[in-house]
C-alpha positions, 0 to 999 in steps of 0.5 A, a space after each residue: 255625989 260631988 257637986 258639979 265644977 269646971 270640966 265636970 258634966 252636969 249631974 243627970 242620968 248616967 250612961 246606963 239610964 240613958 241607954 235604957 230610956 233610949 231603948 224604951 223609946 225605940 221600942 215604942 217607935 219601932 212599929 211606926 218608923 223603926 230606929 236609926 243605925 245609931 240606936 241600940 240593937 232592936 228586938 225581934 219585934 221591929 223587923 217583923 213590924 217593918 215586914 208587916 208594914 211593907 207587905 201591907 203597903 206594897 201594891 198587889 201584883 196581877 198574875 199574868 193571863 195563863 191563856 192568850 186571847 183567842 182570835 175570832 176565827 179560832 173561836 168560830 166552829 169549823 164548818 163540816 166539809 160539804 159532801 161531794 157525790 160520786 157516780 154510784 158505786 161498783 155493785 151488782 152487774 157493774 161491780 167490775 165496771 169503770 168510773 163507778 164510785 168516782 167523782 166526775 169520771 172521764 170514762 164509764 164502762 158497765 162491763 158489757 158490750 161496747 154500747 156500755 162504754 163511754 169515753 172522753 167524758 166531760 162533765 158540764 155540771 156536778 153536785 146538783 139534782 142532775 149531772 150532765 156530760 158529753 162523751 163518745 159511745 157506740 151507736 147501734 141503729 135499728 136493725 144493726 148488730 153491735 159489731 157494726 155500730 159506730 162511735 158517735 157523740 153521746 149525752 150522759 145524765 146522772 140523776 137520782 141524787 141521794 144516799 146509798 149505803 151511807 154515801 152520797 151518790 148519783 144512784 142512776 145514769 143513762 146516756 143517749 144520742 140526741 142526734 138520732 132523736 133519743 132523749 133522756 128517759 127516767 124510766 130506763 137507766 142503770 141503777 148504780 146504787 144496786 148495780 142493776 138495769 131498769 127495766 131489768 134485762 
């Protein structure tokens, strides 16, 4: 090789040796920082190393909650509805009567003569051990016939609250005329669960 002179580059590694040395240095640094755009084309290991480093340093993502938080009222179990009793049920002698099987009926009729009819019924209580109402019915005094009876205020009492045929109801009812000295008698009534009179007629 001729000696160096004016206008001649000093002797040193040729372009081919420089490219090989630069490529070797780039490969050594690829796993750490990668090569600059001025470096020779990198091998397939450099992008893989960069992708691995990026995946390692990227902050983990938190998946969104799939179910929104339920409110306290939504978490509380629903309370079962409170059963409301009826006035007996249509059965036996009262199968074709009026008001039986209803809640607070405004008219009660057992299907017999006018003494078995109560109209304008207004309940002052309902749902307790006894239910009480006022109304109008036919009063027949001692020695009187039904045809000569008169309509007068009457007190209605429904009682014997319990379950009949799987339903909550007042299983007995009677009405009386306090103004004529009559009073509630738990031994004389209409059994509106079975549809019969107590005592029997």
